[in-house]
N, C-alpha and C positions, 0 to 999 in steps of 0.2 A: 341505250342500256339505262338499266335500273339498279338503283335510285339516282344515279349522278345526271343522267341525260347525255354523258357523252357517247359519241359513235366513233367507229373507224372502218375502214374499207377491209375485206378478206379477199385473198387471192385464193385462187382453188387449190394450189399446192401448199399453202399454209394454215397451221392450225389458228385457232381462235386466239390463243395465248401469243403466238408469234405476231399476228397481223395486229393485235392489240398494243403490244410492246413497241413494235415498229410504229405505231400511230400515236406513241406518246402516252399511252393510256396505262395507268400503274396497277396492272391487273395483279391478284394474289397468286403465288406459286412457290413452291418447296424445291421440287427436284426439275421440274420441266419434261420429264421423261416418263409420265405415268406411273411413277411407284407411290407417292405420297399421298395423293387426294387433297392436298391443299389449295388445287385450283379449281375445286368444285363450284359450278355455276348452275343457274335453273334458266332452262329456255321456256320463256313467257310466249314468245310468237315466232312461228317461222320453223324452218327444219333444218337439222344438221345431220351430219353423218360422223362414223369414227373415222379418222385419216391414218391413225397410227394405233398398233397394240400398246396397250397398257396393263400393268400387273395390279393396279390398285383395282379392288372389286367394288362397285357401286352396288347397293341392296336393291332388291326387286323393287321395294316402295319408292326409293330414290329415282329408279328408272322411270317408274309411272308417274312421278310428279316433274319429271321433265329434267332431273339433274344430269350434267355430263362433266367430262374432264376437259377444261380449256387447252391443256396441252396436247390432248390427242384428239380432238374433234374440230371439224370445220364446217362452216355454213354452206347450205344449198340453195338458200333463199335469203331474202332480207330477214333478219332475225332480232329479237329482243331478248337480252340476257339480263338476269338479277345476280348481280354480284357486288360485293364491298371492293371499291379500288382504295388503293391509298390516295390520300389527299394533303398529307403533311410527314414530314421526316418521323413524327410520333407514332404513324400508322405502320412503320417499316421495323419488324423484329430484328434484334442483333443475331447475327448467325456466326457460327465457327467452322470454316470450311477448309479442306485440303486441296491444295492446287499444284499442277506441274507446270513448268515454263514451256511454252509451244512456240514462242518465236522472239527473236532478238535482232535489233536493228539499231546500227548508230548512224546519226546525222550530226555533223559538227560535235559540239560537246555533249550531246543527249544521247543516252540510251534509251531506245523504245522497247518494253518488253510486255509480252501479253502472257497471261496464265489461262489455262484451262482448269476447272473445276473437276475432281475425281470422282468417280462412281456416279457419273451422272448429275452431279449436284448443280445448282445455279445459284448466283447470289441476287437477292432482292435489294433494289437500292434505287434512290432518285438520282438523276443526273447532278454532278456538282460535289457530291459527297465523297467521303474518303473511306479508307480502310487501315488496319493496322498489319502489315506485312512483316511476318518474322520468319527469319531463315533458320536452316537446320541446326546451326551454332547458338541459335538464342537471340541474334542480334536482329533489331526489329526499328521500323520506320513507319510513320504514319503518311501515308501516300494519297494524294487526290486520284480517284479513278478517273482516267482520261476517256475512257470508252463511254458509249450510252448503253442504256438498260435493254436495248432491242435485242441483243443477243446476251443474255446474262449468264451463259456458259463460260464467257470468256471476261476477262477484264485486262485493261491496258493501263501501264504506267509509264512515265517518263522521269528518267532519274540521270542526275548530272553525272557524266563520266568521271570529269575531274571537279571535285567538289571544294574548290577553293573557297567558296562561303560557308562551308561546314553546314549546308541544309539538311544533310542526311548522316547518319553515323558513318565514321571513318571507313574508307574502303568498302562501302555499301555495294557500289556498282561493281567493283571487283569481284566481291561476293556472289552476286547475283550470276554473273558470267560463270562463276565457278559451279554454281546450281545447275546451269544451263549444259555444261559439261558432263555433270555426273548423273543429272536428272533426278535428284533429290526433290522430295516434295516440300512444300512451304505451308505455313497456317496464315489464313488470311481471316481477321476478325471485323466485323462492321455490320452496317455501314455507321460512319459517324459524321457528325457535323450537320449544320442546319442550313448550309448554302445550296439553294437549289432554284429551278425556276420559280416564278411567281404564277399563282393560278389565275391571276386576271391578266391574260396573254393577249389582249385586245389592242395593246399600245405597241408602236414599233419598238424593236428591240435592239439596243446598241451594246456590243461586248468590247471590253476594252483589257487588253493583255499585255503583259511588259514582261518579255523574255521567256522565261521557262514557265511562267504563271500561266500561260496558254493551256497548261495541261487541266488546270482548274475549270476551263470554259469549253473545251473540245467536246466533250460528251454532252454538254447542255445545247451547244449549237448543234450537234448531231441529232439530239432529240428535237429540236425546232424544225430542223430541215426535213426531218421524217415525217412531220405533219404537213397539212396544207397549209402554206404560208398565208395568213389572211393579211397579215402586215409586213412592212419592210423589215428587214434584218440586216445589221452590219456589224464587221468585226474589224475594228483598230488593232493591229498588233505593231507595238513599238519594240524594236531590238534593245538589249539592255548590253551594259559593257563587255560582258562575257558571253551573252547567247544571242544568238541571230534568230530570225523567223524560220526555225528549222522545219515546220511542216507548212512553208508556204506553197508548194506545189498542190497539197491536199485543198488548202485555202483557195488558191487559184481555180481549182478545178470546182469548187463549189461557186464561186463567182461567176465562171463561164457557162456553169449548167443550169443555175436558178436565177430568175429574173430579178426577185425580190431580194437577192442576197448580194450585199457589197464587201468587198475586201479592201482594207486599206494599210499595207505595210508602211511604217514610218521608222526613220532613223532614231536611234538612242538619243541624240540631242534634240530632236523635235518636240515641240509642243503639241499633245495629242489632239485636243479640241481643234487647234488652228489647221491641223491636217486632214480635219474632216470636210467632205464635199459641202458645198453650200445648201444643198437638198436635206443634208443631215442637221447641220447647224440651225438652219430655220425651224427644224421640228423638235429640237432637243428637248423644249419644256414639254414636250408629248410623250417623250418615251421612259421605257423601263431600261435602266443601265446596269450592267453586270461587269464587275471589277474583278480581276483574276486576284488581285490582293488589295488589303486596306491601304488606300493612299489618301491620306487626308487633304494634301494639297489639291489633288484633281477632285475629290470630294467636293470641296469648296469652290473650286471652278466650276463645277456642274451645278451647284446651286445657285452661283453669282449667275447663271443663265438660265435659270428658272425652272429648272429639274427638281422636282419634290424628292424631300428627304427620303420619303416612303417608297419612292420609285428607284432608290439606289441600292445596290445588293453587292455583298462581297464576303469572302470566307472571314470569319474572325478566329482569333486564337481560341481553341479548345481547352475546356476546363479538364481537370483530371478525372471528373466522373465521366464526361463525354469520351475521353480518350480510352479510359477503361471499360 
């Protein structure tokens, strides 16, 4: 792929856009259904064919110059395409979309909700970012996107069912369930935040979650697992006083299916680093570490064990400008 040099595998029944997003490449798009033309790319080498109908009309000049729509086209040979992918959060435009709730699941004290964007729209974002979710009555919360960008027509959030810590507006989870019953639309604005995967992904990657802040990391881990793992990856998930490892079954399935992925659940009173397998303790100074929240004591521990400050990533408090 030009000019970045990145590549991805294309399945016969997938579009170039679907395959690229699944492969961790932040390709441009607007609707993902052939209506807007934002995913135009130029085929430099190889052959492609139209896989799905699209309403957006390319001009004859564009066709003669090899342009296609990534959301409607698949490869029929090895291809090289010219397209500008996003390399940082600054490359992702702010979007304001309407969505409908399509799935609700409660596990312990967490309600997992998934929304589908209406009128064929999709949200362009990088894993680890957040959005502002506004309910029909105007109540709003800034929530991490728990899903990865590989299927950008859907987004998933994890919300406390009984918010004893007041992390979201009062009765927000209760109102979400009402939205599910009435099928009202919500507004989703974003993405916001600068917490996402490093572009220098040749190091072993260690993810550390505490309680609910697994929702900050799930999409990032899924994005990593969707790519060919060239280096080991590990998730350490410590339960909190109020929240268990509510998606342990999912994490164990990753551990069982992927040789390069380790999952380490630990109790709320445990020391996270001491719970690490020896193989990970011995390579800590080589790792990129992603924390679900800013934990100053843990950051100091990591630094004392040789982890470079520039290799420790965590979400920071959003400024008013970033939130709005």
